[in-house]
C-alpha positions as CSV (number, residue, x, y, z in Angstrom):
1,M,-31.4,21.6,47.0
2,S,-30.1,23.5,43.9
3,I,-30.2,22.3,40.3
4,N,-27.2,22.6,38.4
5,P,-28.0,22.1,34.5
6,T,-25.2,20.6,32.3
7,C,-24.5,20.9,28.8
8,D,-26.1,17.8,27.0
9,R,-23.1,17.7,24.6
10,C,-19.9,18.2,26.7
11,G,-21.6,17.6,30.2
12,S,-20.0,20.9,31.6
13,E,-22.0,22.9,34.1
14,L,-24.2,25.4,32.2
15,K,-22.7,28.9,33.8
16,E,-23.3,30.5,30.5
17,F,-26.3,29.4,28.5
18,G,-25.7,28.9,24.7
19,A,-28.8,27.3,23.3
20,I,-31.5,25.0,23.3
21,L,-31.6,22.7,20.4
22,L,-34.5,20.8,19.4
23,S,-34.5,17.2,17.6
24,P,-36.6,16.4,14.7
25,P,-40.0,15.2,15.8
26,S,-40.0,11.4,16.4
27,G,-43.7,10.2,16.8
28,K,-45.3,12.7,19.2
29,S,-42.2,13.9,20.8
30,V,-39.3,16.3,20.5
31,D,-36.0,15.9,22.4
32,K,-34.6,19.1,23.9
33,F,-30.9,19.5,24.6
34,H,-29.4,22.4,26.6
35,I,-25.9,23.5,25.0
36,C,-23.3,25.7,26.5
37,T,-21.8,28.7,24.9
38,K,-18.6,26.9,23.9
39,C,-20.3,23.9,22.2
40,Y,-22.9,26.1,20.4
41,S,-19.9,27.9,18.9
42,I,-18.4,24.8,18.0
43,I,-21.8,23.6,16.4
44,I,-22.3,27.0,14.5
45,E,-18.8,26.7,13.2
46,E,-19.3,23.4,11.8
47,I,-22.5,24.5,10.2
48,N,-20.9,27.3,8.6
49,K,-18.1,25.0,7.3
50,Y,-20.6,22.9,5.7
51,T,-22.4,25.8,4.3
52,I,-19.3,27.1,2.8
53,K,-18.2,23.9,1.4
54,E,-21.8,23.3,-0.2
55,K,-21.8,26.8,-1.8
56,F,-18.3,26.4,-3.1
57,R,-19.4,22.9,-4.7
58,Q,-22.5,24.5,-6.2
59,L,-20.7,27.5,-7.6
60,S,-17.7,25.5,-9.0
61,H,-20.1,23.1,-10.5
62,K,-22.1,26.0,-12.1
63,C,-19.1,27.9,-13.5
64,H,-17.3,24.6,-14.8
65,F,-20.4,23.3,-16.3
66,D,-21.5,26.6,-18.1
67,T,-18.1,27.1,-19.4
68,R,-17.2,23.4,-20.4
69,L,-17.7,24.1,-24.1
70,S,-15.4,27.3,-24.4
71,S,-11.4,27.0,-24.7
72,N,-11.4,30.6,-23.8
73,L,-10.1,30.8,-20.2
74,N,-11.7,34.4,-19.7
75,D,-15.1,32.9,-20.0
76,L,-14.4,30.8,-16.9
77,I,-12.5,33.5,-14.9
78,N,-15.4,36.3,-15.7
79,H,-18.2,33.7,-14.9
80,P,-20.3,35.1,-12.1
81,A,-20.0,32.0,-10.2
82,Y,-16.1,32.0,-10.5
83,Q,-16.3,35.4,-9.4
84,E,-18.3,34.8,-6.3
85,I,-15.8,32.1,-5.4
86,I,-13.3,34.7,-5.3
87,S,-15.5,36.9,-3.2
88,M,-15.6,34.2,-0.6
89,G,-12.0,35.0,0.4
90,T,-9.4,32.8,2.0
91,K,-11.9,30.3,3.7
92,V,-12.2,28.7,0.3
93,V,-8.3,28.4,-0.5
94,P,-8.5,24.9,1.2
95,L,-11.4,23.7,-0.7
96,I,-9.9,25.1,-4.1
97,L,-6.7,23.2,-3.2
98,I,-8.6,20.1,-2.5
99,D,-10.4,20.4,-5.8
100,L,-7.1,20.9,-7.6
101,M,-6.0,17.5,-5.9
102,E,-9.0,15.6,-6.9
103,D,-9.7,17.1,-10.3
104,P,-7.0,19.8,-11.8
105,K,-8.9,22.8,-13.2
106,W,-8.0,26.5,-13.9
107,W,-8.2,27.8,-10.3
108,F,-5.0,29.7,-10.4
109,Y,-6.4,33.0,-11.1
110,A,-8.8,32.7,-8.1
111,L,-5.9,31.5,-5.8
112,K,-3.9,34.6,-6.9
113,Q,-6.8,37.0,-6.5
114,I,-7.6,35.5,-3.1
115,T,-4.2,35.1,-1.6
116,G,-2.2,37.7,-3.4
117,E,0.4,35.0,-4.0
118,D,1.8,33.6,-7.1
119,P,4.1,30.2,-6.5
120,V,5.5,30.6,-10.1
121,P,8.9,32.0,-10.0
122,E,9.2,35.2,-12.3
123,D,11.7,33.6,-14.5
124,K,9.4,30.6,-15.2
125,K,6.3,32.3,-16.0
126,E,6.4,31.7,-19.7
127,E,7.6,28.2,-19.2
128,Y,4.6,27.2,-17.0
129,E,1.7,29.3,-18.9
130,G,-0.9,27.0,-19.9
131,Y,0.5,23.8,-18.3
132,L,-2.4,22.7,-15.9
133,Y,-0.5,20.0,-14.0
134,E,2.8,21.9,-13.6
135,L,0.8,24.8,-12.2
136,T,-1.2,22.5,-10.1
137,T,1.7,21.0,-8.5
138,L,3.1,24.4,-7.7
139,W,-0.1,25.7,-6.0
140,L,-0.4,22.3,-4.0
141,E,3.1,22.6,-2.9
142,W,2.3,26.3,-2.0
143,G,-0.8,25.0,-0.1
144,R,1.2,22.7,2.1
145,K,4.0,25.1,2.9
146,N,1.3,27.7,4.0
147,N,-0.8,25.0,6.0
148,Y,-3.9,25.3,3.7
149,I,-3.8,21.6,3.0
């Protein structure tokens, strides 16, 4: 009689072992879960998404809180937390666009730096300069068109 272990997440046969996950202690016992490589990858991806989202939220709050009393946009753009968000690359573009939907802020410089794009037509640059809601609309349309949101 052979034992055919299965993944406790998806039920598939464990041909390749991914991980053993342990539950938080409950009383005196800890539950053990055998996870296949596919499910392990999915779990790690979800953890990374959560981590990126939380890091973005913390950095966003910091740079906007620290510069809330300044009318100089360069103070925001040059803030270390804003710059760190830019360094996170394209994985934060959907988070920035969602933030623009919920509460428009001056994310346009970061979006240009990360994506290399600018949805404002060349002949309309002066017309749109300083108009938060109009720029937000253009970037959200760009995000939808490019499947970021």
